[in-house]
matplotlib code that plots the C-alpha trace (Angstrom):
import matplotlib.pyplot as plt

x = [0.0, 1.4, 1.8, -0.7, 0.8, -0.1, 1.3, 3.3, 4.4, 8.1, 9.1, 12.5, 13.8, 17.3, 19.7, 21.2, 18.2, 17.5, 16.1, 12.4, 10.1, 7.6, 4.3, 3.6, 0.0, 1.0, 3.4, 5.8, 6.9, 9.0, 6.7, 8.4, 6.4, 3.4, 3.1, 3.6, -0.2, -0.8, 1.6, 0.1, -3.4, -2.6, -0.7, -3.6, -6.2, -4.3, -3.7, -7.3, -8.5, -5.6, -5.9, -2.7, -3.4, -0.7, -2.1, -5.6, -4.3, -2.4, -5.4, -7.7, -5.4, -4.2, -6.5, -5.5, -3.6, -1.6, -0.8, 0.5, 2.6, 4.1, 4.7, 6.5, 8.6, 9.8, 11.1, 14.5, 14.9, 17.3, 16.7, 18.2, 16.9, 17.1, 14.0, 13.8, 13.3, 9.9, 7.5, 3.8, 2.0, -0.3, -3.0, -3.8, -6.1, -3.1, -4.6, -2.5, -3.3, -0.7, 2.8, 5.9, 8.6, 11.8, 14.5, 17.9, 18.6, 21.4, 24.4, 23.4, 25.6, 27.2, 30.0, 29.4, 25.7, 22.9, 20.0, 16.7, 13.0, 9.8, 9.0, 5.4, 3.3, -0.2, -3.0, -5.8, -9.1, -10.9, -8.1, -7.8, -8.6, -7.0, -3.4, -1.8, 0.0, 1.9, 2.9, 4.0, 6.0, 7.7, 8.7, 10.0, 11.9, 13.4, 14.5, 16.3, 17.9, 19.3, 20.7, 22.5, 21.1, 21.8, 18.3, 15.0, 13.4, 9.8, 6.7, 3.0, 0.1, -1.1, -4.6, -3.5, -4.1, -4.0, -0.4, 0.7, -0.5, 1.3, 4.6, 4.3, 3.2, 6.3, 8.6, 9.3, 9.7, 8.2, 11.2, 9.8, 6.6, 4.7, 6.1, 4.8, 5.3, 4.2, 1.1]
y = [0.0, 3.4, 6.2, 9.1, 12.3, 15.9, 18.7, 21.7, 24.8, 25.7, 29.4, 31.0, 34.4, 35.0, 37.5, 40.1, 42.4, 45.6, 45.1, 44.7, 47.3, 45.8, 47.6, 48.9, 47.8, 44.8, 44.8, 41.9, 40.1, 37.0, 34.0, 32.9, 35.8, 33.5, 30.7, 27.2, 26.7, 30.0, 29.1, 25.6, 27.2, 29.6, 27.0, 24.5, 27.0, 27.7, 24.0, 23.1, 25.6, 25.2, 24.6, 22.5, 18.8, 17.7, 19.9, 18.6, 15.0, 15.6, 17.2, 14.5, 11.8, 13.4, 16.3, 19.9, 20.3, 17.0, 17.9, 21.3, 19.7, 17.3, 20.0, 22.2, 19.3, 18.6, 22.1, 20.9, 18.2, 19.6, 23.2, 25.7, 29.1, 31.5, 31.9, 35.6, 34.8, 33.2, 36.1, 36.7, 39.6, 41.4, 44.0, 47.2, 45.3, 43.2, 40.1, 37.6, 37.8, 35.3, 34.0, 33.5, 30.9, 31.4, 28.8, 27.9, 24.7, 22.8, 22.1, 24.3, 27.3, 28.8, 31.3, 32.1, 32.7, 30.4, 28.8, 29.4, 28.6, 29.7, 26.7, 27.9, 30.9, 31.3, 33.8, 33.0, 32.3, 35.4, 37.7, 36.1, 38.1, 41.4, 41.0, 40.0, 37.0, 39.5, 41.5, 38.2, 37.0, 40.4, 40.2, 36.6, 37.3, 40.5, 38.5, 36.1, 39.0, 40.3, 36.9, 36.7, 34.2, 33.4, 32.3, 31.4, 28.3, 27.3, 25.7, 25.6, 23.4, 23.9, 24.5, 27.3, 30.1, 32.8, 31.8, 31.4, 35.0, 36.1, 34.7, 36.4, 39.8, 39.8, 39.0, 35.3, 33.5, 30.2, 27.8, 25.1, 23.2, 21.8, 18.7, 15.7, 15.3, 12.3, 13.0]
z = [0.0, -1.0, 1.4, 1.0, -0.4, -0.9, -3.0, -1.8, -3.7, -2.9, -2.5, -2.1, -0.9, -2.0, -0.4, -0.6, -0.6, 1.3, 4.8, 4.7, 6.3, 8.7, 9.1, 12.7, 13.0, 15.1, 18.0, 17.8, 20.9, 21.5, 21.5, 24.7, 26.4, 26.2, 28.7, 27.3, 27.4, 25.7, 22.8, 22.5, 22.4, 19.5, 17.5, 18.1, 16.9, 13.7, 13.0, 13.7, 11.1, 8.6, 4.9, 4.9, 4.4, 6.8, 9.6, 9.0, 9.1, 12.3, 14.0, 12.8, 14.2, 17.4, 18.2, 17.9, 21.2, 20.8, 17.2, 18.3, 21.0, 18.5, 15.9, 18.3, 19.7, 16.1, 15.6, 16.9, 14.2, 11.6, 12.6, 15.0, 16.2, 19.0, 21.2, 20.3, 16.6, 17.2, 17.3, 18.0, 16.5, 19.0, 18.1, 19.9, 22.2, 23.3, 21.6, 19.8, 16.1, 14.8, 15.0, 12.8, 13.6, 11.5, 11.7, 10.3, 8.5, 10.2, 8.0, 5.1, 5.5, 2.4, 2.4, 6.0, 5.6, 6.7, 4.8, 6.6, 6.5, 7.9, 10.1, 10.6, 10.2, 11.4, 11.8, 14.3, 12.5, 13.7, 12.3, 8.8, 5.7, 7.0, 5.6, 8.9, 7.3, 5.2, 8.3, 10.0, 7.0, 6.6, 10.3, 10.1, 6.9, 8.4, 11.5, 9.1, 7.1, 10.4, 11.3, 7.9, 5.4, 1.8, 1.2, 2.9, 1.5, 2.4, 1.0, 1.4, 0.5, -3.1, -1.8, 0.5, -1.9, 0.8, 1.8, -1.8, -2.3, 0.8, -0.3, -3.7, -2.1, 0.2, -2.8, -2.5, -5.8, -6.7, -6.8, -8.9, -9.9, -6.9, -5.4, -3.6, 0.2, 2.3, 4.2]

ax = plt.figure().add_subplot(projection="3d")
ax.plot(x, y, z, "-o")
ax.set_aspect("equal")
plt.show()
């Protein structure tokens, strides 16, 4: 029996480029300012309502909270990051709107610069449709620019049209045709 698959669209941001300007409509704070329960809650809410097939599968099999715990625990596998890189975006009412988790691929440095990725980006369901994903992606990419990267390589589910549009709006380029990933 073959393993189920889904399709992802790969995107790349290549440096050097001018430092990105991040709009000021959200206040960005280190994700570690949330309690563990608070962080799990926002990640679980995003995963539970995600368009991404792998998120939906994990939530269906494990439940949203367990899927979020598992997802966050896997962030150490093949990646490195400093806690301050992981950011939450907070609105003027001091409510979390979303989060961005930039990471560095381990062992992929080139000419003294790192290769990076956006491990996860999410906007809570009640704040979707207002362009906050763009603000979050700008912030995460800016963090990685400041770290010093030669490129940021990421992908998203082919059905996640809002995220595809966000990558394009920020200036990421589609790297290749969509590819298969195990589900």
